[in-house]
ZADO-54537 format. One line per 3 residues: number of its first residue (from 1); their letters; for each residue z, x, y of N, C-alpha, C. Coordinates in nm, 3 decimals. Atoms other than C-alpha are relative to their C-alpha. Layout:
% ZADO-54537
NUM	a	Z,X,Y,Z,X,Y,Z,X,Y  ...
END
This chain:
% ZADO-54537
1	mel	-0.122,-0.068,-0.015,-5.018,-4.480,0.778,-0.021,0.154,0.024  0.015,-0.136,-0.032,-4.991,-4.140,0.933,0.095,0.090,-0.077  -0.089,-0.085,0.084,-4.856,-3.858,0.717,0.043,0.120,0.089
4	trr	-0.055,-0.115,-0.086,-4.635,-3.603,0.901,0.023,0.112,-0.095  -0.035,-0.118,0.073,-4.563,-3.255,0.793,0.129,-0.012,-0.082  -0.124,0.021,0.058,-4.203,-3.342,0.710,-0.014,-0.100,-0.123
7	gff	0.019,0.098,0.100,-4.311,-3.646,0.517,-0.085,0.056,-0.117  0.078,-0.061,0.100,-4.566,-3.448,0.321,0.084,0.094,-0.090  -0.090,-0.086,0.084,-4.301,-3.189,0.200,0.099,-0.081,-0.072
10	kas	-0.090,0.082,0.075,-4.061,-3.472,0.099,-0.073,-0.058,-0.109  0.071,0.073,0.110,-4.323,-3.654,-0.091,-0.042,0.101,-0.108  0.049,-0.094,0.104,-4.461,-3.339,-0.264,0.114,0.055,-0.083
13	tig	-0.109,-0.054,0.075,-4.115,-3.212,-0.351,0.053,-0.109,-0.101  -0.047,0.104,0.094,-4.000,-3.542,-0.501,-0.108,-0.033,-0.106  0.107,0.026,0.105,-4.340,-3.601,-0.668,0.003,0.117,-0.099
16	sti	0.015,-0.109,0.098,-4.350,-3.254,-0.824,0.116,0.006,-0.095  -0.112,0.001,0.079,-3.999,-3.285,-0.948,-0.004,-0.106,-0.114  0.023,0.099,0.104,-4.078,-3.607,-1.126,-0.123,0.014,-0.077
19	alg	0.129,-0.013,0.068,-4.437,-3.539,-1.223,0.005,0.116,-0.096  0.002,-0.122,0.081,-4.382,-3.191,-1.356,0.119,0.014,-0.086  -0.114,-0.001,0.081,-4.049,-3.262,-1.510,0.102,0.110,0.020
22	fdv	-0.110,-0.097,-0.038,-3.824,-3.021,-1.330,0.135,-0.049,-0.032  -0.138,0.045,0.026,-3.465,-3.043,-1.447,0.095,0.080,0.106  -0.078,-0.062,-0.104,-3.244,-2.972,-1.143,0.148,0.018,-0.047
25	gka	-0.142,-0.030,0.057,-2.920,-2.977,-1.361,0.033,0.142,-0.028  -0.020,-0.151,0.024,-2.976,-2.608,-1.455,0.032,0.078,0.141  -0.024,-0.060,-0.134,-3.005,-2.526,-1.078,0.136,-0.029,0.052
28	rae	-0.130,0.039,-0.044,-2.687,-2.709,-1.001,0.106,0.069,-0.075  -0.099,-0.073,0.070,-2.501,-2.536,-1.277,0.009,0.140,0.038  -0.002,-0.137,-0.045,-2.597,-2.206,-1.122,0.069,0.015,0.135
31	mre	-0.058,-0.013,-0.133,-2.439,-2.292,-0.793,0.135,0.074,-0.002  -0.121,-0.080,-0.019,-2.168,-2.051,-0.692,0.115,-0.081,0.067  -0.112,0.068,-0.075,-1.817,-2.171,-0.589,0.014,0.071,0.132
34	lki	-0.009,-0.052,-0.136,-1.751,-2.126,-0.224,0.122,0.107,0.000  -0.096,-0.108,0.014,-1.544,-1.812,-0.153,0.137,-0.041,0.063  -0.127,0.057,-0.056,-1.287,-2.029,0.036,0.065,-0.102,-0.084
37	srt	-0.048,0.113,0.081,-1.230,-2.269,-0.239,0.138,0.020,-0.054  -0.139,-0.020,0.056,-0.910,-2.106,-0.377,0.087,0.068,0.097  -0.077,-0.078,-0.092,-0.773,-1.976,-0.055,0.103,-0.101,0.059
40	tet	-0.098,0.076,-0.074,-0.475,-2.086,0.150,-0.047,0.004,0.146  0.035,0.012,-0.140,-0.551,-2.218,0.496,0.120,0.006,0.084  -0.111,-0.015,-0.100,-0.332,-2.111,0.785,-0.061,-0.021,0.142
43	rst	0.057,0.019,-0.144,-0.400,-2.247,1.140,0.073,0.091,0.088  -0.061,-0.080,-0.099,-0.348,-2.018,1.420,-0.079,0.002,0.129  0.060,0.000,-0.137,-0.459,-1.923,1.777,-0.066,0.142,0.015
46	cpy	0.070,-0.126,-0.024,-0.717,-1.657,1.864,0.075,0.064,0.121  -0.085,-0.074,-0.096,-0.533,-1.381,2.068,-0.079,0.063,0.118  0.075,-0.082,-0.089,-0.809,-1.267,2.285,0.006,-0.039,0.150
49	cav	0.009,0.053,-0.144,-0.815,-1.484,2.608,0.105,-0.117,0.017  -0.090,0.113,-0.036,-0.636,-1.753,2.784,-0.044,-0.135,-0.050  0.062,0.125,0.034,-0.860,-2.025,2.634,0.086,-0.057,-0.119
52	scg	-0.087,0.037,0.120,-0.628,-2.034,2.314,-0.074,-0.082,-0.107  0.077,0.073,0.091,-0.895,-2.140,2.071,0.078,0.002,-0.137  -0.055,0.008,0.134,-0.785,-2.259,1.727,-0.076,0.062,-0.109
55	vii	0.073,-0.057,0.118,-0.875,-2.076,1.411,0.070,-0.029,-0.120  -0.050,0.012,0.137,-0.832,-2.126,1.046,-0.018,0.134,-0.071  0.009,-0.130,0.067,-0.750,-1.810,0.852,0.022,-0.038,-0.147
58	htl	0.000,0.023,0.142,-0.829,-1.827,0.483,0.046,0.134,-0.077  -0.061,-0.111,0.067,-0.612,-1.595,0.265,-0.007,-0.026,-0.155  0.001,0.003,0.142,-0.647,-1.514,-0.101,0.110,0.083,-0.058
61	gdr	-0.097,-0.065,0.063,-0.341,-1.417,-0.298,0.091,-0.094,-0.068  -0.083,0.100,0.080,-0.068,-1.559,-0.530,0.125,-0.025,0.076  -0.111,0.036,-0.081,0.194,-1.578,-0.253,0.136,0.051,-0.058
64	akn	-0.121,-0.049,0.050,0.442,-1.380,-0.456,0.074,0.078,0.105  -0.081,-0.058,-0.105,0.728,-1.219,-0.273,-0.035,0.135,0.042  0.031,-0.142,-0.029,0.616,-0.850,-0.287,-0.150,0.016,0.011
67	sts	0.148,-0.021,0.000,0.241,-0.915,-0.270,-0.053,-0.025,0.143  0.070,0.031,-0.132,0.012,-0.908,0.031,-0.130,-0.075,-0.021  0.125,0.076,0.006,-0.249,-1.176,0.075,-0.113,0.065,0.076
70	aiv	0.126,-0.060,-0.059,-0.604,-1.070,0.168,-0.076,-0.106,0.079  0.074,0.100,-0.086,-0.785,-1.242,0.456,-0.146,0.006,-0.058  0.141,0.005,0.041,-1.132,-1.346,0.321,-0.095,-0.063,0.095
73	hie	0.085,0.075,-0.096,-1.252,-1.566,0.604,0.077,-0.050,0.111  -0.058,0.067,-0.120,-1.177,-1.676,0.957,-0.105,-0.086,0.063  0.089,0.090,-0.075,-1.340,-1.976,1.128,0.063,-0.076,0.104
76	gdp	-0.054,0.093,-0.108,-1.300,-2.204,1.420,0.061,-0.131,-0.063  -0.072,0.127,0.054,-1.062,-2.507,1.366,-0.075,-0.120,0.059  0.069,0.112,-0.042,-1.282,-2.817,1.400,0.091,-0.108,0.055
79	dhp	-0.093,0.100,-0.049,-0.965,-3.029,1.466,0.071,0.048,0.119  -0.064,-0.057,-0.121,-0.844,-2.813,1.748,-0.058,-0.061,0.133  0.058,0.080,-0.119,-0.883,-3.004,2.086,-0.053,0.100,0.111
82	inr	0.065,-0.090,-0.096,-0.980,-2.687,2.282,-0.140,0.043,-0.038  0.136,-0.056,0.037,-1.266,-2.536,2.090,-0.076,-0.079,-0.092  0.070,0.091,0.095,-1.348,-2.801,1.828,-0.077,0.069,-0.105
85	gtl	0.066,-0.081,0.099,-1.452,-2.536,1.579,-0.096,0.111,0.041  0.092,-0.110,-0.043,-1.647,-2.307,1.793,0.077,0.127,0.041  -0.070,-0.120,-0.037,-1.554,-1.945,1.860,-0.103,0.087,0.070
88	cpk	0.086,-0.098,-0.070,-1.691,-1.682,2.095,-0.020,0.130,-0.088  0.027,-0.116,0.078,-1.814,-1.341,1.964,0.131,0.071,-0.035  -0.124,-0.068,0.026,-1.463,-1.187,1.996,0.082,-0.085,-0.109
91	gia	-0.077,0.082,0.100,-1.307,-1.475,1.790,-0.070,-0.002,-0.134  0.068,-0.014,0.131,-1.576,-1.452,1.523,0.025,0.125,-0.061  -0.036,-0.130,0.063,-1.499,-1.086,1.475,0.144,0.022,-0.025
94	lke	-0.137,-0.013,0.024,-1.132,-1.148,1.440,0.039,0.052,-0.138  -0.025,-0.044,0.136,-1.133,-1.088,1.059,-0.015,0.152,0.001  0.013,-0.143,0.001,-1.273,-0.734,1.110,0.102,0.075,0.079
97	dis	-0.106,-0.065,-0.074,-1.017,-0.655,1.371,0.130,-0.001,-0.077  -0.125,0.003,0.076,-0.733,-0.765,1.141,-0.009,0.104,-0.116  0.008,-0.083,0.113,-0.858,-0.573,0.838,-0.067,0.132,0.010
100	hrq	0.064,-0.126,-0.019,-1.012,-0.274,1.000,0.088,0.121,-0.042  -0.074,-0.106,0.050,-0.903,0.059,0.846,0.073,0.088,0.110  -0.066,-0.071,-0.110,-0.818,0.209,1.189,0.096,-0.081,0.082
103	rlt	-0.092,0.083,-0.071,-0.596,-0.074,1.298,0.149,0.065,-0.012  -0.143,-0.060,-0.009,-0.247,0.043,1.414,0.092,-0.099,-0.068  -0.104,0.079,0.079,0.031,-0.073,1.179,0.137,0.057,0.028
106	kpm	-0.122,-0.049,-0.021,0.309,0.132,1.305,0.005,0.061,0.144  0.001,-0.047,-0.144,0.429,0.250,1.647,-0.029,0.148,0.018  0.035,-0.140,-0.036,0.299,0.567,1.805,0.032,0.032,0.140
109	vrr	-0.033,-0.045,-0.135,0.391,0.767,2.108,-0.081,0.127,0.034  0.056,-0.133,-0.056,0.216,1.026,2.324,0.092,0.050,0.100  -0.108,-0.059,-0.092,0.478,1.254,2.474,-0.067,0.057,0.126
112	pgs	0.057,-0.054,-0.119,0.431,1.376,2.832,-0.057,0.144,-0.016  0.072,-0.126,0.007,0.185,1.662,2.858,-0.077,0.026,-0.128  0.071,-0.016,0.117,0.062,1.613,2.506,-0.132,-0.076,-0.001
115	dkw	0.119,0.064,0.009,-0.287,1.517,2.408,-0.010,-0.067,-0.137  -0.003,0.060,0.134,-0.192,1.384,2.058,0.101,-0.103,-0.010  -0.093,0.118,0.041,-0.036,1.063,1.928,0.079,0.036,-0.120
118	edi	-0.079,-0.021,0.125,0.252,1.083,1.684,0.075,-0.124,-0.037  -0.065,0.121,0.049,0.408,0.828,1.457,0.142,0.012,0.026  -0.141,0.008,-0.019,0.757,0.713,1.530,0.046,-0.131,-0.080
121	swn	-0.042,0.115,0.083,0.983,0.465,1.350,0.014,-0.121,0.107  -0.027,0.111,-0.080,1.031,0.109,1.475,0.133,0.007,0.087  -0.136,-0.012,-0.073,1.401,0.184,1.562,-0.011,0.101,0.122
124	dai	0.030,-0.095,-0.114,1.289,0.482,1.779,-0.081,-0.071,0.110  0.083,0.072,-0.089,1.024,0.268,1.948,0.080,-0.094,0.079  -0.075,0.090,-0.061,1.269,-0.001,2.033,0.104,0.063,0.087
127	sqi	-0.107,-0.065,-0.083,1.538,0.234,2.155,-0.069,0.067,0.125  0.071,-0.059,-0.121,1.278,0.421,2.380,-0.044,-0.111,0.091  0.053,0.110,-0.097,1.140,0.084,2.524,0.131,-0.042,0.078
130	akh	-0.121,0.046,-0.061,1.502,-0.025,2.600,0.057,0.112,0.102  -0.039,-0.103,-0.102,1.576,0.318,2.764,-0.087,-0.009,0.123  0.090,0.011,-0.114,1.274,0.283,2.983,0.022,-0.123,0.092
133	ikt	-0.037,0.125,-0.076,1.365,-0.080,3.083,0.121,0.032,0.082  -0.134,-0.026,-0.071,1.724,0.035,3.174,-0.026,0.099,0.117  0.027,-0.095,-0.102,1.593,0.333,3.366,-0.074,-0.059,0.125
136	trd	0.080,0.063,-0.103,1.335,0.135,3.559,0.085,-0.105,0.078  -0.091,0.098,-0.064,1.588,-0.142,3.636,0.097,0.067,0.088  -0.087,-0.076,-0.089,1.846,0.106,3.767,-0.072,0.057,0.123
139	kcf	0.069,-0.071,-0.107,1.590,0.285,3.977,-0.059,-0.101,0.107  0.078,0.091,-0.097,1.418,-0.021,4.133,0.079,-0.127,0.045  -0.077,0.123,-0.028,1.684,-0.293,4.141,0.030,-0.014,0.152
142	vak	-0.038,0.028,-0.139,1.727,-0.463,4.478,0.100,-0.113,-0.003  -0.111,0.101,-0.006,2.061,-0.646,4.525,-0.010,-0.093,0.119  0.010,0.077,-0.124,2.008,-0.766,4.885,-0.129,0.030,0.078
145	naq	0.110,-0.023,-0.080,1.713,-0.808,5.102,0.028,0.058,0.140  -0.022,-0.054,-0.134,1.664,-0.693,5.464,0.096,-0.078,0.085  -0.083,0.085,-0.068,1.855,-0.993,5.597,0.148,-0.007,-0.055
148	gqv	-0.138,0.000,0.067,2.159,-0.920,5.372,0.018,-0.108,-0.096  -0.021,0.111,0.102,2.089,-1.219,5.134,-0.007,0.058,-0.133  0.006,-0.043,0.149,2.155,-1.167,4.759,-0.122,-0.046,-0.061
151	vnr	0.121,0.031,0.073,1.833,-1.150,4.574,-0.006,0.040,-0.144  -0.008,-0.045,0.134,1.908,-0.960,4.264,-0.142,0.006,-0.079  0.140,-0.006,0.052,1.544,-0.867,4.182,-0.044,0.143,-0.029
154	npg	0.053,-0.137,0.041,1.353,-0.586,4.021,-0.151,0.001,0.017  0.148,0.004,-0.023,1.009,-0.533,4.168,-0.064,0.127,-0.069  0.046,-0.134,0.068,0.970,-0.217,3.947,-0.088,-0.026,-0.126
157	fgm	0.089,0.025,0.110,0.799,-0.390,3.658,-0.027,-0.154,-0.010  0.028,0.139,0.015,0.644,-0.722,3.546,-0.009,-0.032,-0.148  0.013,0.048,0.136,0.606,-0.926,3.229,-0.113,-0.090,-0.011
160	igg	0.116,0.089,0.017,0.311,-1.102,3.085,0.017,-0.056,-0.150  0.007,0.072,0.130,0.304,-1.352,2.787,-0.132,-0.013,-0.050  0.131,0.012,0.061,0.023,-1.426,2.552,-0.022,-0.143,-0.051
163	ctd	0.037,0.145,0.051,-0.152,-1.739,2.421,0.040,-0.011,-0.150  -0.045,0.012,0.133,-0.041,-1.665,2.069,0.155,-0.008,-0.021  -0.157,0.006,0.007,0.333,-1.660,2.148,0.044,-0.149,-0.010
166	tne	-0.053,0.127,0.009,0.536,-1.956,2.060,0.075,-0.039,0.131  -0.073,0.042,-0.109,0.713,-2.168,2.315,0.141,0.057,-0.002  -0.138,-0.063,0.009,1.048,-2.037,2.195,0.000,0.144,0.039
169	fnm	0.016,-0.141,-0.051,0.936,-1.679,2.227,-0.011,0.021,0.143  0.030,-0.008,-0.144,0.802,-1.734,2.577,0.129,-0.033,0.072  -0.129,0.032,-0.063,1.140,-1.893,2.669,0.094,0.109,-0.004
172	lqw	-0.097,-0.112,0.016,1.336,-1.609,2.538,-0.044,0.118,0.087  0.062,-0.111,-0.083,1.092,-1.367,2.709,0.040,-0.016,0.145  -0.023,0.028,-0.138,1.129,-1.534,3.045,0.150,0.011,0.041
175	kag	-0.143,-0.003,-0.022,1.511,-1.560,3.016,0.043,0.159,0.009  -0.029,-0.146,0.001,1.532,-1.179,2.935,-0.052,0.056,0.129  0.052,-0.046,-0.123,1.299,-1.109,3.224,0.082,-0.042,0.121
178	asw	-0.082,0.045,-0.117,1.513,-1.314,3.465,0.135,0.074,0.000  -0.127,-0.080,-0.001,1.826,-1.130,3.347,-0.024,0.140,0.044  0.025,-0.130,-0.052,1.661,-0.804,3.435,-0.040,0.006,0.133
181	gvv	0.044,0.004,-0.138,1.554,-0.928,3.770,-0.151,0.008,0.029  0.142,0.001,-0.007,1.179,-0.947,3.698,-0.050,-0.124,0.079  0.061,0.103,-0.081,0.992,-1.132,3.967,-0.145,-0.021,-0.023
184	yrd	0.144,0.002,0.029,0.637,-1.062,3.857,-0.012,-0.035,-0.147  0.021,0.049,0.136,0.585,-1.278,3.549,-0.116,-0.101,-0.006  0.120,0.082,0.015,0.277,-1.450,3.419,-0.022,-0.012,-0.152
187	tqa	0.034,0.011,0.138,0.131,-1.573,3.098,-0.148,-0.026,0.002  0.141,0.036,0.008,-0.243,-1.582,3.003,-0.030,-0.129,-0.051  0.034,0.132,0.066,-0.211,-1.909,2.822,0.056,-0.110,0.101
190	rv	-0.020,0.109,-0.098,-0.224,-2.172,3.091,-0.039,-0.131,-0.051  0.034,0.131,0.065,-0.243,-2.463,2.853,0.123,-0.084,-0.004
END
């Protein structure tokens, strides 16, 4: 019988445990609990590209009304049909992007001619976006084409959806775009 390297290590480990009387019970008692054992799993979609890989976000917190749960781990979803648990380097770094201290958490604006960004409220941001949409629509709206046919379109801006948006959000976004006359529409999630 030929003894392989692997076979030698198996035999020597088992033999030394039995012959020398090692008690593996103490080693098992010292094993740490996994950091995700008490977490809440939330399935989501990676926001970086059009592949739409599934991720599992592990959060730790008591889910009380006024508390914020902390993300302790993000991994690929092995049950997801697209990525089957694998993630690219951007998807693997998703936890650091979410919890980074320099991540923007409020709207900011850089005024014309300024080189500094300033904080604004959500109400101000929404009203300024609405004002820009209205101004662009009024400036670029085309009611009739060169042949005199009614087209009601706005080539002044376009809209793009994302792979993390829900079907309901995308439907509302496309309906809003159609009401503004947007003809240049696309989504990165072609799934």
